[in-house]
C-alpha positions as CSV (number, residue, x, y, z in Angstrom):
1,M,251.7,129.4,83.8
2,A,249.2,127.2,85.6
3,K,248.9,123.7,84.4
4,K,245.8,121.5,84.0
5,I,246.5,117.9,84.8
6,F,244.2,114.9,84.3
7,I,244.9,111.8,86.4
8,S,243.9,108.4,85.2
9,Y,244.0,105.5,87.7
10,K,242.4,102.3,88.9
11,H,240.2,103.4,91.9
12,S,239.8,100.0,93.5
13,D,243.4,98.8,93.3
14,S,244.3,98.1,96.9
15,S,247.6,96.3,96.1
16,V,249.7,99.5,96.6
17,Y,252.0,100.5,99.5
18,P,250.3,102.7,102.1
19,L,251.5,106.3,102.1
20,S,251.0,106.6,105.9
21,N,252.4,104.4,108.6
22,T,249.2,105.0,110.6
23,W,247.2,101.9,111.1
24,S,243.9,101.9,109.4
25,L,241.0,99.6,108.8
26,Q,240.8,100.8,105.2
27,P,243.5,99.3,102.8
28,A,245.6,101.8,100.8
29,T,244.4,102.4,97.3
30,A,245.7,104.2,94.2
31,R,243.3,107.0,95.2
32,D,245.5,107.9,98.2
33,Y,248.3,108.8,95.7
34,V,245.9,111.1,93.8
35,N,245.3,112.8,97.1
36,M,249.0,113.3,97.6
37,I,249.4,114.8,94.1
38,E,246.4,117.1,94.8
39,S,247.9,118.2,98.0
40,H,251.2,119.1,96.3
41,F,249.5,121.3,93.7
42,K,246.9,122.7,96.0
43,N,248.3,126.3,96.3
44,T,250.2,126.4,93.0
45,G,247.3,127.6,90.8
46,D,247.5,124.3,88.8
47,H,244.2,122.4,88.3
48,I,243.7,118.6,88.8
49,Y,241.1,116.7,87.0
50,K,240.4,113.1,88.1
51,G,239.0,110.3,86.1
52,E,236.3,109.7,88.7
53,R,234.2,106.7,87.9
54,G,231.8,104.6,90.0
55,N,232.8,101.4,88.2
56,E,235.9,100.3,86.3
57,S,234.1,98.8,83.3
58,L,233.0,100.8,80.3
59,A,230.3,98.3,79.6
60,E,228.5,99.1,82.8
61,F,227.7,102.7,81.9
62,Q,226.0,104.8,79.3
63,R,229.1,105.3,77.3
64,D,228.3,108.6,75.7
65,T,227.5,110.2,79.0
66,I,230.6,109.0,80.9
67,R,233.0,109.4,78.0
68,G,231.7,112.8,77.3
69,R,232.4,114.0,80.9
70,L,235.9,112.5,80.8
71,A,236.6,113.8,77.3
72,D,235.7,117.3,78.5
73,K,238.3,117.0,81.3
74,I,241.0,115.6,79.1
75,Y,240.3,118.2,76.4
76,D,240.8,121.0,79.0
77,S,244.1,119.6,80.2
78,T,247.6,119.6,78.8
79,V,249.1,116.8,81.0
80,T,247.8,113.3,81.7
81,I,249.3,111.4,84.6
82,V,248.6,107.6,84.6
83,L,249.1,106.0,88.0
84,M,250.3,102.5,87.2
85,S,249.4,99.9,89.9
86,P,249.7,96.1,90.2
87,N,246.1,95.3,89.5
88,M,245.2,98.3,87.2
89,K,244.5,95.8,84.3
90,E,241.3,93.7,84.2
91,W,242.5,90.4,82.7
92,V,239.0,89.3,82.0
93,S,238.1,92.4,79.9
94,L,239.4,93.6,76.6
95,E,241.5,96.7,76.8
96,K,239.1,98.6,74.7
97,D,236.5,98.0,77.4
98,Q,238.6,99.4,80.2
99,W,238.8,103.1,81.2
100,I,242.6,103.7,81.5
101,P,243.5,102.7,77.9
102,W,240.7,104.8,76.6
103,E,241.8,107.8,78.6
104,I,245.3,107.4,77.4
105,S,244.1,107.0,73.8
106,Y,241.9,110.1,74.1
107,S,244.8,112.1,75.7
108,L,246.9,111.3,72.6
109,R,244.4,112.5,70.1
110,E,244.2,115.9,68.4
111,K,240.8,117.3,69.6
112,S,238.6,120.2,68.7
113,R,235.7,121.9,70.4
114,N,233.7,124.8,68.7
115,G,236.5,125.1,66.2
116,I,239.2,125.4,68.9
117,P,241.9,122.7,68.5
118,S,243.6,121.0,71.3
119,K,247.0,119.2,70.9
120,P,247.7,115.7,72.3
121,N,248.5,115.8,76.0
122,A,251.9,115.2,77.6
123,I,251.7,111.9,79.4
124,L,253.5,110.5,82.4
125,A,253.0,106.9,83.5
126,V,254.0,106.9,87.2
127,I,254.7,103.4,88.7
128,L,253.3,103.1,92.2
129,P,254.9,100.8,94.7
130,D,253.2,97.5,95.5
131,R,252.1,96.5,99.0
132,Y,255.7,95.4,99.7
133,N,257.1,98.8,98.5
134,S,258.6,97.3,95.4
135,Y,258.4,98.3,91.7
136,D,259.5,95.0,90.3
137,Y,256.0,94.0,89.2
138,A,256.2,96.6,86.4
139,K,259.1,94.7,84.8
140,A,257.0,91.7,83.9
141,A,256.5,91.2,80.2
142,N,252.7,91.0,80.5
143,F,252.3,94.0,82.8
144,G,250.6,97.1,81.5
145,F,248.4,98.1,78.6
146,D,249.4,97.7,75.0
147,I,249.0,101.5,74.3
148,L,251.6,102.2,76.9
149,K,254.0,99.7,75.5
150,R,253.6,101.0,71.9
151,N,254.6,104.4,73.1
152,Q,257.9,103.2,74.6
153,S,261.1,103.4,72.6
154,N,259.3,105.2,69.8
155,L,261.6,108.1,69.1
156,K,262.1,108.7,65.3
157,Y,264.5,111.7,65.4
158,N,266.7,113.2,68.0
159,Y,266.2,116.8,69.1
160,P,268.0,119.1,71.5
161,A,266.4,118.7,74.9
162,E,266.7,121.6,77.4
163,K,264.4,120.7,80.3
164,L,264.6,116.9,80.4
165,L,265.8,115.3,83.6
166,Y,268.7,113.6,81.9
167,N,269.7,116.5,79.6
168,R,268.9,114.5,76.5
169,C,265.8,113.7,74.5
170,S,263.7,110.8,75.7
171,D,263.6,107.5,73.7
172,S,259.9,107.3,74.7
173,Y,256.9,109.6,74.3
174,I,255.5,108.4,77.6
175,L,258.0,108.7,80.5
176,Q,257.6,106.1,83.3
177,P,259.1,107.3,86.6
178,T,258.6,105.5,89.8
179,W,256.5,107.1,92.4
180,K,259.7,107.7,94.5
181,D,261.3,109.6,91.7
182,F,258.2,111.5,90.7
183,K,257.4,112.8,94.2
184,N,260.9,114.0,94.6
185,N,260.6,116.2,91.6
186,Y,256.9,116.6,90.5
187,N,257.5,119.7,88.5
188,G,260.7,118.5,86.8
189,W,259.0,115.3,85.5
190,I,255.9,117.3,84.3
191,E,258.1,119.9,82.5
192,A,260.0,117.0,80.9
193,A,256.8,115.5,79.6
194,L,255.7,118.9,78.3
195,E,259.0,119.3,76.4
196,I,258.4,115.9,74.8
197,R,254.9,117.0,73.8
198,Q,256.4,120.0,72.1
199,N,258.4,117.5,70.0
200,I,255.7,115.0,69.4
201,D,256.5,115.0,65.7
202,K,259.8,113.3,66.5
203,Y,257.9,110.2,67.8
204,N,255.9,107.4,66.3
205,V,252.9,108.0,68.6
206,S,250.3,105.2,68.8
207,K,246.9,106.6,69.6
208,T,244.5,103.6,69.3
209,V,243.5,101.1,72.0
């Protein structure tokens, strides 16, 4: 069955490793990784929705209009992929005023349109390599958004896992593969996240920003 995937990422983050060795005047950005994911799923029948925004701050937009468009995309998807990059977090802004935490929060909610319910999305938080091709930045205690941290190590009850990559249930509702691991097995990671979604009642899921 075709999957519908929403991708959340920091458009302007140019602190990531370039996907191509070709010299370019334009620095690499997280958007390049979105293009790579789109290319992989181009002929599979799966649909990719992007959190396209002209600015990274919620405060700069008519919230109802922009949020409504994004909410429609997330409602119509079953998987949310968050691309984690070194400067995805705006340190001068509250997390509630930033797009990525809001998109994660909305992805985790039970939603309804015209009486048709939609379950919370499966979520993958894919760690992109920094400009030195390292993932070490993601190990820092202050890296990332609180809503991501609260959905780590939040398993309440074990369950028999059949499709997970490590043949066991995940300790965390949100898996965090590196880009290297993810691109080597796109479908495997997504299927693992979907299996976790089917067992969401086994997790203490935090849905608020």
